[in-house]
C-alpha positions, 0 to 999 in steps of 0.5 A, spaced: 740 480 113 736 473 113 737 469 119 739 463 115 744 467 112 747 470 119 747 463 121 751 460 115 756 466 115 757 466 123 758 459 123 761 457 117 755 452 115 753 451 108 746 455 106 742 448 106 745 446 113 744 453 116 736 453 113 735 446 116 738 448 123 734 454 123 727 450 121 729 445 127 728 451 132 736 450 133 737 458 132 734 463 137 733 470 136 732 474 143 730 467 146 725 465 141 725 461 134 724 465 128 723 463 121 729 462 116 727 468 112 726 473 118 731 479 118 736 479 124 739 486 126 745 488 129 744 488 137 740 482 137 742 476 141 743 470 137 743 463 140 745 457 136 746 449 137 751 447 132 750 440 129 755 434 130 760 434 125 757 431 118 759 424 116 765 424 111 762 422 104 767 417 101 771 418 095 768 415 089 771 408 087 773 407 080 766 405 077 765 405 069 760 409 067 756 407 061 755 413 055 761 417 059 765 420 053 771 423 053 772 429 048 779 431 050 784 430 055 791 432 056 796 433 062 792 438 065 785 437 063 779 432 061 773 434 058 767 430 058 760 429 055 756 427 061 750 422 060 743 423 063 743 420 070 750 421 072 752 426 078 758 430 077 761 427 084 759 423 090 754 427 095 750 425 101 744 421 099 746 419 091 748 412 090 748 413 082 754 413 078 759 420 078 763 423 073 769 422 078 768 415 079 767 414 071 774 418 070 777 414 075 775 407 072 779 410 065 785 411 069 785 418 069 789 422 074 785 427 077 787 434 081 786 433 089 784 440 090 778 441 093 774 436 098 776 429 097 769 427 094 770 433 089 777 432 086 778 436 080 771 438 079 770 446 078 763 446 075 757 441 075 751 439 071 745 437 074 744 429 074 738 430 069 742 435 064 747 432 059 753 435 056 760 438 057 764 438 063 771 440 064 775 437 070 782 439 072 787 434 072 793 438 075 793 443 081 795 448 076 789 447 072 784 446 078 786 453 081 786 457 074 779 454 072 776 455 079 779 463 078 776 463 071 769 460 073 769 465 079 771 471 074 766 469 069 771 468 064 768 461 061 763 461 056 758 456 058 752 455 052 746 451 053 741 449 048 734 448 051 727 447 049 722 451 053 714 451 052 711 456 048 714 462 045 719 467 048 717 475 048 722 478 046 725 472 042 732 475 045 733 477 052 736 477 059 733 474 065 736 478 071 733 475 077 736 473 084 736 465 086 735 462 092 732 455 095 725 455 094 721 457 101 717 451 101 720 445 097 727 442 100 730 440 093 727 446 089 730 453 087 726 459 086 727 467 084 727 470 091 728 477 093 735 477 097 737 471 093 744 470 090 745 475 083 743 470 077 744 472 070 741 468 064 742 471 056 738 467 051 736 467 044 731 464 040 734 459 035 727 455 032 720 456 034 715 450 033 707 450 035 708 448 042 715 450 044 722 454 042 729 452 041 733 457 045 741 458 046 742 460 053 749 463 055 750 463 063 753 469 066 753 466 073 752 459 075 747 458 080 744 451 082 738 450 077 739 457 074 736 456 067 730 451 069 729 456 075 729 462 070 725 460 064 720 457 069 719 464 072 718 467 065 712 461 065 716 458 059 719 452 063 724 447 060 720 442 056 720 435 060 722 439 067 716 437 071 719 439 077 719 446 075 712 446 072 712 443 065 706 440 061 707 432 063 702 431 057 707 434 052 713 431 055 709 424 054 708 426 047 715 427 046 718 421 050 721 425 055 723 423 062 727 429 064 728 436 062 730 438 055 737 442 057 744 440 054 750 443 055 752 445 048 758 449 048 764 450 053 770 455 051 775 457 056 783 459 056 787 453 057 790 453 064 797 451 062 798 453 054 794 460 055 791 458 048 783 459 047 779 452 047 772 451 045 768 444 045 761 442 042 757 437 044 751 433 039 745 432 042 743 426 045 738 421 042 732 422 047 733 430 046 734 429 038 728 425 038 724 430 041 726 435 037 725 432 031 718 430 033 717 438 034 719 439 027 715 434 024 709 437 028 
């Protein structure tokens, strides 16, 4: 097993914390520091200097969020349409608005399940990705939705505009994802990474790009962005994963063209199926019209 995986599992650290610890030289194998991707076998002598306890992330105060739209609410769940530039919940280093803070400002009561800063959050969207999120308000809903996401019983559909034309027009990407070996804030298709499956179907083709419907079977960080980048068809505007900056500028995009379009699941309290659809935000809609006009 990879050294960073070993440290993570043995000491209960996150993969990010374990990787940072290994890279700092605080994990020795048989007396020598090793790269995080080196394989460790049974019988090796492992010495680890554990980091100090992390500083607690403060619970987000009620903070109104411009553009955060409540699509549906009842006693158990609230479904929101998240605008660009908003994180799902507070995290170290993030000082911008969050969905949790925005909901608190509207007076919504959120479930207390999970870490304090992630109350009620059962799935996340990137800061630069817009669209639908469901947040649990009751403890029953929190537990049921966490199980449903883990069991892949939630239908998450995204629309993305990717560069070029996919071949085949409809297909599945089954490629493991892990942290990028050289870039701290990026992810990549990596041998030995976590299983990651993305289904796609081309909806519309333009001279320089394609609009695709994407269904996630798994929910890894940056999964859609990483998989299409690996296919050499990055999301338009996604400069982090290799998109053409000239095309992004021509379409007026300052972030990736990626939108959480539909969310469907069994309501945790009623047992009835529910489905929600989100319209494209203005910046994505404008870019799409420019592509159609071309």
